[in-house]
N, C-alpha and C positions, 0 to 999 in steps of 0.2 A: 717659858719660851719653847718654841717648837723647832724641830730639825728642819733645815731648809730643803732636804731631799725627801724624807719619808713622813714627816709630821709628828714623829714621836717626841718625847721630852728631850730637849737638847741638854747634853752633858758637857759639851765642849763649846767654849765661846772664845775664839781667838780672832782678833781684828774683824769684828762684825760677822764672822763665820760661825753660825750656831748650828751644831750638828750633834746627833747621837754618836756613840763610840764607833759603831760599825760603819756609818756613813762617813764619819771623819777619816777613818782608815782608808776607805775607798777613794775619797777625795785626794788624800795625800799620795796614794799609789798612782792615781791618774796624773797628778802634777809631776811626779818623778818620771813616770813613763813619757810624758810629753817633753820634759826637759831633755831626757836621753835621746828621744827620737829627733827633736828639732836640731840639736847640736851634734847628732850622729856620734855620740860618745861610745856606744857599744854597738857593734855590727855583727852580722852573721859570721860564723866560724872564728870569732875572736877567742882568744885564750885569756881568761880573766882570773886574776889572783885577788882574793879578798883577805886583808890582814885582820885576824881575829885576836884582839887584845882583851877579850872578855868584858869589854865596855858595852854600854847600852847602844852606842853608835854602831859598833860592829854587829851586834845582834840584829838591829833594825836593817842594816845594809844587807846582811845575809838573807833575811826574810824577804826584803824587797826584790833582790836579785832573783831569788828562787821563784817568787810569785810572778814577776814581770817576764822573765825570760825562760819559763819552764818549757815552752814549746819551740823555742828557737834553737837552731843548731849552734850551740855555744858550749865551750868547755870552761867550767869555772871550778876553782879549788880554793880552799881556805888554808891559811897558814897561821898557827898560833904563835904570836910573838908580841912583845911590847914594843911598839913602834914609836920612835920620836922623829921629828922632821929632820931630814938629812941622812937618816940611816940608809945604807945601801942594802937592797934586797937582792940576794943571789938566786935568781930564777929567770926564766925566759918567757913570761907571758906577754901578750900584746898590751894588756891593760892591767893596772894595779889600782885597787880601791883601798884607800886607807880610812880608818875611822877618824873623822875630823868634823868638827862643828864650828859654828860661828864664835862661840866662846873661846875655843882653842885658837882660832884665827886672830882674834883680838889680842889675846895674851901673847901670841907669837910676835905680832907686829909691835906691841908695846915693849916687849923684851928687846927687840932689835933696836928700837928707838933709844931706849934708856941705856943700852950697852953699846951703842954706836956701831952696830953691825949692819951689813947689807941684808936685805930680805930677798928671798928667792920667790919666784912667782908661784903662788899656791893655787890659782884658779885652774879651771879646765881649759883645754885648748883643743883645737881641731887639727889633725894632721891630714894634709891634702896630698 
């Protein structure tokens, strides 16, 4: 099978998206950039804190933020700590990015159901 963008041998095949590694990374970066732009999640002159818990999610997040926002007037910092949902972060950035994926979301929701706890809203939202 060939890559949908460059025609090289496809190394990644996810949901009918066949791509080589470099094109796959470009596609993912483009999709993240589009999601951030459409929902206006990060804007000029924002102060962004990225929680780094040494997980794969935090490493990917740091890489994406650096590559997407490298020319934008934006201050971002990383803080090394093991974050669990509900932890209070003593800092004053406009935005906080936590390492979180769909598996963690499902585990959190199931834990809340089985322990009869209320869930807090985990999705992103827009402040107007």
